C-alpha positions in Angstrom: -10.1 5.8 12.8 -10.9 3.4 9.9 -10.6 5.8 6.9 -7.2 5.6 5.1 -7.8 9.1 3.6 -8.2 10.5 7.1 -5.1 8.7 8.4 -3.0 9.9 5.4 -4.4 13.5 5.7 -3.4 13.7 9.4 0.1 12.3 8.6 0.5 14.6 5.6 -0.6 17.7 7.6 1.8 16.7 10.4 4.7 16.3 7.9 3.8 19.6 6.2 3.8 21.4 9.6 7.2 19.9 10.4 8.5 20.9 7.0 7.2 24.5 7.2 8.5 24.9 10.8 11.9 23.5 9.9 12.5 25.9 7.0 11.0 28.8 8.9 13.2 28.3 11.9 16.3 27.8 9.7 15.7 31.0 7.7 14.7 33.1 10.7 17.6 32.0 12.9 20.1 32.6 10.1 18.7 36.0 9.3 18.4 37.1 12.9 22.0 36.1 13.5 23.2 37.9 10.4 21.3 41.1 11.2 22.4 41.0 14.9 26.1 40.4 14.0 26.1 43.1 11.4 24.6 45.7 13.8 26.9 44.5 16.5 29.9 44.9 14.3 28.9 48.4 13.3 28.4 49.5 16.9 31.7 47.9 17.9 33.5 49.9 15.2 31.9 53.0 16.7 33.0 52.0 20.2 36.5 51.4 19.0 36.6 54.9 17.5 35.6 56.5 20.9 38.1 54.4 22.7 40.9 55.4 20.3 40.2 59.1 20.8 40.1 58.7 24.6 43.4 56.7 24.4 44.9 59.6 22.4 43.7 62.0 25.1 45.5 59.8 27.7 48.8 59.9 25.9 48.5 63.7 25.5 48.0 64.0 29.2 51.0 61.8 30.0 53.3 63.7 27.6 52.1 67.1 29.0 54.2 68.7 31.8 51.1 70.5 33.0 49.5 69.1 36.1 45.8 68.7 35.3 43.0 68.4 37.8 40.4 65.7 37.8 37.8 68.2 36.6 40.1 69.3 33.8 40.7 65.7 32.7 37.0 64.9 33.0 36.2 68.0 30.8 38.4 66.7 28.1 36.8 63.3 28.2 33.3 64.9 28.1 34.3 66.9 25.1 35.1 63.8 23.1 31.9 62.0 24.3 29.6 65.0 23.7 30.8 65.1 20.1 30.0 61.5 19.5 27.4 60.3 22.1 24.0 61.5 23.2 23.5 59.3 26.3 26.4 58.3 28.5 27.6 58.2 32.1 31.1 58.4 33.5 31.4 56.7 36.9 33.9 55.1 39.2 34.3 51.5 40.4 32.7 52.5 43.7 29.6 53.8 41.9 30.3 57.5 42.2 28.9 59.3 39.2 31.4 61.7 37.7 29.2 62.9 34.9 25.9 62.0 33.3 24.7 63.4 29.9 21.0 63.5 31.1 19.5 63.5 34.5 17.3 60.5 33.7 20.3 58.4 32.8 21.1 56.5 36.0 22.9 53.4 37.2 21.4 50.2 38.6 22.8 47.0 40.1 23.2 45.3 36.7 25.3 48.2 35.5 27.7 47.9 38.4 28.0 44.1 37.8 28.7 44.8 34.1 31.3 47.4 35.1 33.1 44.8 37.3 33.2 42.4 34.3 34.7 45.1 32.1 37.4 45.9 34.6 38.2 42.2 35.1 38.3 41.4 31.3 40.7 44.4 30.8 43.0 43.4 33.6 43.1 39.7 33.0 42.3 39.3 29.3 43.4 42.7 27.8 39.9 43.4 26.4 39.4 47.1 25.7 35.7 47.1 26.8 32.8 44.9 27.7 29.5 44.9 25.8 26.0 43.5 26.4 23.0 43.4 24.1 19.6 44.3 25.3 17.5 42.5 22.7 14.1 44.0 23.8 15.4 47.5 23.1 17.7 46.7 20.2 20.6 48.4 22.0 24.2 47.5 22.9 25.6 48.7 26.2 29.4 49.4 26.2 31.5 49.6 29.4 35.0 51.2 28.7 37.5 51.3 31.6 39.4 54.6 31.1 42.8 53.8 32.5 44.5 57.2 32.4 47.5 56.3 34.5 47.2 59.4 36.7 47.6 58.6 40.4 45.4 61.4 41.8 42.5 60.6 39.5 40.3 57.6 40.4 39.9 55.2 37.5 36.7 56.2 35.6 34.4 53.9 33.5 32.5 55.1 30.5 29.0 53.6 29.9 27.1 54.4 26.8 24.4 52.9 24.6 24.2 52.5 20.9 21.2 51.5 18.8 21.6 48.7 16.3 20.9 50.7 13.3 18.1 49.6 10.9 17.6 46.4 12.8 13.8 47.0 13.3 13.3 47.7 9.7 15.3 44.7 8.6 13.5 42.5 11.1 10.1 43.6 9.7 11.4 42.7 6.2 12.5 39.4 7.6 9.0 38.7 9.1 7.4 39.5 5.7 9.8 37.1 4.0 9.1 34.3 6.5 5.3 34.8 6.0 5.8 34.6 2.3 7.8 31.4 2.5 5.2 29.9 4.8 2.4 30.7 2.4 4.4 29.4 -0.5 5.2 26.1 1.2 1.6 25.7 2.4 0.3 26.2 -1.1 2.8 23.7 -2.5 1.8 21.1 0.1 -1.9 21.8 -0.6 -1.5 21.2 -4.3 0.7 18.2 -3.7 -1.9 16.8 -1.3 -4.6 17.1 -4.1 -2.2 15.4 -6.5 -1.5 12.6 -3.9 -5.2 12.2 -3.3 -6.0 11.9 -7.0 -3.3 9.4 -7.9 -3.3 7.2 -4.7 -6.0 7.8 -2.1 -9.0 8.2 -4.5 -8.3 5.0 -6.4 -7.8 3.1 -3.1 -11.2 4.4 -1.8 -12.8 3.4 -5.1 -11.4 -0.1 -4.8 -12.6 -0.3 -1.2 -16.1 0.9 -2.1 -16.5 -1.6 -4.9 -15.2 -4.4 -2.7 -17.9 -3.5 -0.2 -20.5 -3.5 -3.0 -19.4 -7.0 -4.0 -19.5 -8.2 -0.4 -23.1 -6.8 -0.1 -24.2 -8.8 -3.2 -23.7 -6.4 -6.1 -21.6 -8.8 -8.2 -21.7 -6.3 -11.2 -19.5 -3.7 -9.3 -16.4 -2.8 -11.3 -13.7 -0.1 -11.1 -12.6 2.3 -13.8 -9.0 3.4 -13.3 -7.3 5.1 -16.2 -3.7 5.1 -14.8 -1.2 2.6 -16.2 0.9 2.3 -13.0 0.7 -0.3 -10.3 -2.7 1.1 -9.1 -4.1 0.9 -12.6 -2.9 -2.8 -12.8 -4.5 -3.4 -9.4 -7.8 -2.1 -10.8 -7.6 -4.5 -13.8 -6.8 -7.4 -11.4 -9.7 -6.4 -9.2 -12.1 -6.4 -12.2 -10.7 -9.8 -13.3 -11.2 -11.2 -9.8 -14.7 -9.7 -9.7 -15.5 -11.4 -13.0 -14.3 -14.7 -11.7 -16.2 -14.3 -8.4 -19.4 -13.5 -10.3 -19.0 -16.5 -12.6 -18.2 -18.8 -9.7 -21.2 -17.5 -7.6 -23.5 -17.8 -10.5 -22.5 -21.4 -11.0 -22.7 -22.1 -7.3 -26.2 -20.6 -7.2 -27.2 -22.9 -10.0 -25.7 -25.8 -8.3 -27.3 -24.8 -5.0 -30.7 -24.6 -6.7 -30.2 -28.0 -8.1 -29.0 -29.3 -4.7 -32.0 -27.8 -3.0 -34.3 -29.4 -5.5 -32.6 -32.7 -4.9 -32.8 -32.3 -1.2 -36.5 -31.7 -1.4 -36.8 -34.8 -3.4 -34.6 -36.7 -0.9 -36.8 -35.4 1.9 -39.9 -36.8 0.1 -38.2 -40.1 -0.5 -37.0 -40.4 3.1 -40.4 -39.7 4.4 -41.6 -42.7 2.6 -39.4 -45.0 4.6 -40.9 -43.8 7.9 -43.9 -45.9 9.0 -47.5 -44.8 8.5 -48.2 -45.2 12.2 -51.6 -46.5 13.1 -53.1 -47.6 16.4 -53.1 -51.4 17.1 -55.3 -53.3 19.5 -52.3 -53.6 21.8 -50.9 -50.1 22.0 -51.2 -46.5 20.9 -48.2 -44.6 19.6 -47.3 -40.9 19.1 -44.2 -39.6 17.3 -42.4 -36.3 17.1 -39.7 -36.0 14.5 -37.9 -32.8 13.5 -34.9 -33.1 11.0 -31.9 -30.7 11.5 -31.7 -30.3 7.7 -34.0 -31.2 4.9 -33.1 -34.9 5.5 -32.5 -36.6 8.8 -30.1 -39.0 10.4 -32.8 -40.2 12.9 -34.9 -43.2 12.0 -37.8 -45.0 13.7 -40.0 -47.8 12.7 -42.7 -50.3 13.9 -42.0 -53.6 12.3 -44.7 -56.3 12.3 -43.1 -59.6 13.4 -46.2 -61.9 13.0 -48.5 -63.5 15.6 -49.4 -60.1 17.2 -45.8 -59.3 17.8 -44.1 -56.0 16.9 -40.6 -54.7 16.9 -40.0 -51.0 17.8 -36.8 -49.4 16.5 -35.2 -46.0 17.2 -31.8 -45.3 15.5 -29.5 -42.3 15.3 -26.8 -42.0 12.7 -23.7 -39.9 13.5 -23.6 -36.6 11.6 -26.3 -34.9 9.6 -27.4 -34.4 6.1 -27.5 -36.6 3.0 -24.9 -39.1 4.1 -26.7 -39.8 7.4 -30.0 -39.9 5.6 -28.8 -42.5 3.0 -27.6 -44.7 5.9 -31.1 -44.5 7.5 -32.5 -46.0 4.2 -30.1 -48.9 4.4 -31.0 -49.4 8.1 -34.7 -49.5 7.2 -34.1 -52.2 4.5 -31.9 -54.4 6.7 -34.1 -54.2 9.8 -37.3 -54.9 7.9 -35.6 -57.8 6.1 -34.1 -59.6 9.0 -35.9 -58.5 12.1 -38.6 -61.2 11.8 -35.9 -63.9 11.9 -34.7 -62.9 15.4 -36.7 -63.3 18.6 -33.8 -61.9 20.7 -33.0 -58.2 20.1 -29.3 -58.6 21.1 -28.9 -61.3 18.3 -30.5 -59.0 15.8 -28.2 -56.1 16.7 -25.2 -58.4 16.5 -26.2 -59.4 13.0 -26.9 -55.7 12.0 -23.4 -54.8 13.2 -21.9 -57.5 11.0 -23.8 -56.2 8.0 -22.9 -52.5 8.6 -19.3 -52.8 9.9 -17.5 -52.5 6.5 -19.7 -49.6 5.2 -19.5 -47.6 8.5 -15.8 -48.1 9.0 -15.0 -47.0 5.4 -17.0 -43.8 5.7 -16.2 -43.2 9.4 -19.8 -43.4 10.5 -21.7 -45.3 13.2 -25.2 -45.3 14.6 -26.9 -46.0 17.9 -30.1 -48.0 18.2 -32.8 -49.0 20.8 -34.9 -52.0 19.7 -37.6 -53.9 21.6 -40.2 -56.4 20.9 -43.8 -56.3 22.3 -46.0 -59.4 22.0 -49.6 -60.2 22.8 -48.7 -61.6 26.2 -47.6 -58.1 27.3 -44.0 -59.1 27.4 -41.3 -56.8 26.2 -37.7 -57.7 25.5 -35.2 -55.0 24.5 -31.6 -54.3 23.7 -29.6 -51.0 23.5 -26.7 -50.3 21.1 -25.2 -47.3 22.9 -28.5 -45.3 22.5 -29.9 -43.1 25.2 -31.9 -45.3 27.6 -35.6 -45.6 27.3 -38.1 -45.2 30.2 -41.1 -47.1 31.4 -43.7 -44.8 33.2 -46.1 -46.7 35.4 -48.3 -45.3 38.2 -46.3 -42.1 38.4 -43.0 -43.9 38.7 -40.1 -44.1 36.3 -38.2 -47.2 35.4 -35.1 -46.9 33.2 -34.8 -49.4 30.4 -31.1 -50.1 30.3 -28.7 -52.7 28.8 -25.1 -52.6 27.8 -24.3 -52.2 24.1 -21.7 -51.0 21.7 -22.0 -48.5 18.8 -23.0 -50.2 15.6 -20.3 -50.0 12.9 -17.4 -48.9 15.1 -15.6 -52.2 14.8 -15.8 -55.8 13.7 -17.3 -58.6 15.8 -17.1 -57.9 19.5 -17.9 -60.8 21.8 -21.0 -60.1 23.9 -21.3 -56.6 22.4 -25.1 -56.5 23.0 -27.3 -57.8 25.8 -31.1 -58.3 26.0 -33.4 -57.7 28.9 -37.1 -58.7 29.3 -39.8 -56.9 31.3 -43.5 -57.4 31.9 -45.7 -54.5 30.8 -49.3 -53.7 31.8 -52.2 -51.7 30.4 -51.7 -48.0 31.1 -47.8 -48.3 30.9 -46.1 -45.6 28.9 -42.8 -46.3 27.1 -40.7 -43.2 26.3 -38.0 -43.4 23.6 -36.0 -40.5 22.0 -32.7 -39.5 20.4 -30.0 -37.3 21.9 -31.2 -34.3 19.9 -33.9 -33.9 22.5 -31.9 -34.1 25.7 -28.8 -32.4 24.3 -30.7 -29.4 23.0 -29.5 -26.1 24.6 -31.2 -22.7 25.3 -29.7 -19.2 25.1 -28.1 -19.7 28.6 -26.2 -22.8 27.2 -28.3 -25.1 29.5 -29.2 -28.5 28.0 -32.8 -29.9 28.3 -31.5 -33.1 29.8 -33.2 -36.3 31.2 -34.7 -34.6 34.3 -36.6 -31.9 32.4 -37.9 -34.6 29.9 -39.1 -36.9 32.7 -40.7 -34.1 34.7 -42.7 -33.0 31.6 -43.6 -36.6 30.9 -44.9 -37.2 34.5 -46.9 -34.0 34.4 -48.8 -35.2 31.4 -48.8 -39.0 31.9 -52.5 -39.1 32.6 -53.3 -37.7 29.2 -53.7 -39.7 25.9 -50.3 -40.3 24.4 -50.9 -37.9 21.5 -51.8 -35.0 23.9 -49.0 -36.1 26.2 -46.5 -35.8 23.4 -47.9 -32.4 22.3 -47.4 -31.0 25.9 -43.9 -32.4 26.2 -42.8 -30.8 22.9 -44.4 -27.5 24.0 -42.3 -27.6 27.2 -39.3 -28.5 25.1 -39.8 -25.5 22.7 -40.5 -23.1 25.6 -37.2 -24.2 27.3 -35.3 -23.7 24.1 -36.8 -20.2 23.5 -36.3 -20.1 19.7 -32.7 -21.3 19.9 -31.6 -22.9 16.7 -31.7 -26.6 16.1 -28.4 -28.4 16.4 -29.4 -32.0 15.8 -32.1 -34.2 14.5 -34.9 -34.6 17.1 -37.1 -37.7 17.7 -39.5 -38.5 20.6 -41.8 -41.5 20.7 -44.5 -42.4 23.3 -46.1 -45.8 23.3 -49.2 -46.5 25.5 -50.2 -50.0 26.4 -54.0 -50.6 26.0 -56.3 -52.7 28.1 
């Protein structure tokens, strides 16, 4: 349930029902009690009149010297009752009926229980009679013990019923009144609900709708609230905020266009620092390079060192984007400048670390590098600065190219931070170099491509020319990734030694 209008409507209807129910119950209960008590009082007055006449009869009998029989006494009581009552029964405590006004007027078990209550209340509490209301019939039953004080006459009990006069009529009037009150309160709540919706809910929904329009890109969306209360001021604040957002986004769009243009230019400039690879009489080379953004933090180069000697470099700067790309340009300049001066790759990396340490420490950057030298004697000497190890593929076997080395730019001079290693290479050998963007790339199942998959793909295609071999490895790499997004710069280089 996300709509505030629906939530408030349900809450308001609930409160309205509670309100109507409360007032209805209060009015109904009070009126019922008043009607019942009034009718009960009227019937009790009538019962008192009957009792007083029978009491007068008892005193006449006691003062009279004449000995009256039970039938004679009963006739006198009946004379009083016939003048005032239509339905009554005179019976004894044992249940013997002395007289009944109609044959269909009978006694049941509840009548006998009520009669016992009447006798007990008169004897112990002095009450003249006992009464019970039958609400379904709108009647009051009276039980009057007729204590005559005559020894030879069994104590009689008078039972009669009186209707609560006009109670039905008054209840019908009450029902009509309650219905009128319910309708009046319901109409009031309906009108108040419309008023509440107009001054609170509708403006809030308008603000919500316009907020969604802005979030969907319609920066021109504004609200028009005429009220001068807090909600009206909220509308003004919303429009002011929307104006500010529109101005800011417009400026950001302009800056973004300028930045995109500059990145395109930076991409073109950076491409110029990568070598225009061409085949030599000693080896063929194939390169795959895919930047994560417009510019890359990966760098590779083939550096002529003179006398048929070449230096091969692969470097990976931490992070992405413009900062990493700018560092690759500095790497290119420094390596090209000083690489011809060093025959030992470890000494070159030591010198590079000295040149870069202050810059990299200041900007909290570093880079890895793998550098090796190939000469015309088919000798290779290499050094690794914390870069993923290279591989030599020969006759279907894999030989890792490993040396110990530190990250470049992480600290000042470290003793023996880099080591070199030399190997003999032969025609047909393949050298495989890459950056961690290849092996760390993951698919939709969060599995990384890894060393093993890379080497399996390389061995399956090692018999092909290096250009085709590279193409097939990248096809395997892309199939594994299954259109997953790039997360890093990616570089893969294959060098094939010629005859």
